N, C-alpha and C positions, 0 to 999 in steps of 0.2 A: 955382570953376567954377559956371556956371549949370546945367550938365547933365553927366552922365557916361554916355555911350551904351554900353550893354552889348549885344554882338552874339554870339549863340550860333551856332556852326556845326553840327557833327555831334554828336549825342548818342547815338543808338542805331540799329542796323541789325538789325531782327528778321527774320533769314533764316538758313537753314543755310549758305548760300554765304558763305565767308570768303576773302579780305577783301571788304569792301563795294565798291560801284562807285567810291568815292573812294580806295580803297587802304588803308582802316583795318582793322586786325585786332584792335583792342582796344575797339571801340565797341559790340560786339554785346550786352553785358549792361546797357547803360544807365547805367554808372558812370563812363564817361570822356566828357569834353567838350572841344570846341574853342571857344575864345573869340578873336574878333578883338582886336587890340591897341587899347588906349585911345589916343585922339588928343587933341591940344591944342585942337582946334576942335570936338570932339564930333560931327564928321561921321560918316556911316555908310560913307564910302569906306575901302577897305583902307589899312593902313599897314604899313611894314616898319621894323624897328629899325635896319637897316643901309643904307637907301637913301632918297633924297629922294622926295617925292610926285611922281608922273609927270604931274600936271595943270599946265597953264600957269597961272602966277600963285600957285601954292601952294608953300610951302616945306616944311621938315621938319614932319611932323604927328604923329609918334610921341611919346607922352607917357610917358617913362621913369619919372617919379615915380609916377604913378597905376598904371602897369603893375606896377612893382616893389612898391608897396604892396599891390596885389591878390594878387600871388604870395606875399607874406608872410602875408596873410590866409588864403590857401589852406593854407599850411603849419601855421599856428596852429590851423586847423580840421580837421586830420588828413587832408589830401590825401596820397595814397600815392605818386603820380607827378606831377611837373610838368616838362614839356618846353618849352623856349623857348631861343632861341640868343643873346639879349643877355647877354654875360658879366658885365654890371654888375647883373644881377638874381640872385635866389636859385634859379634853375631849372637843370635839366640840359640841355645842348645835345643836339640830335638833328637829323638831316637833315630838310629841308623844314619847319623850324619858325622861319622868319624873320618870318612875317606872322601868326602866331597862337600862343596858349598852349594846350597840350594838358595836361589834368590828369585824375586819376582819384581816386575815393573808394572 
């Protein structure tokens, strides 16, 4: 691949009010992250592991190989929690995790 676009979603919510406006209850210490899934075309458009791209002219864009490799990298580097719903990766399933990986150190 010529590029591998990394997109970080939510890292920290520095406020006493929990959960944050996005509904996260584990992001307030700055140790949990949301990453968008890796795509075959390095686009910044979202991807889902379990559905086609919703744009006309685009096919499946989710890159299982890079995503799975990234999840293995996280485990090898002492991630404590990894949530993502693709059953062919080494992550734990959780509701609302079809379009991103949630992990904590």
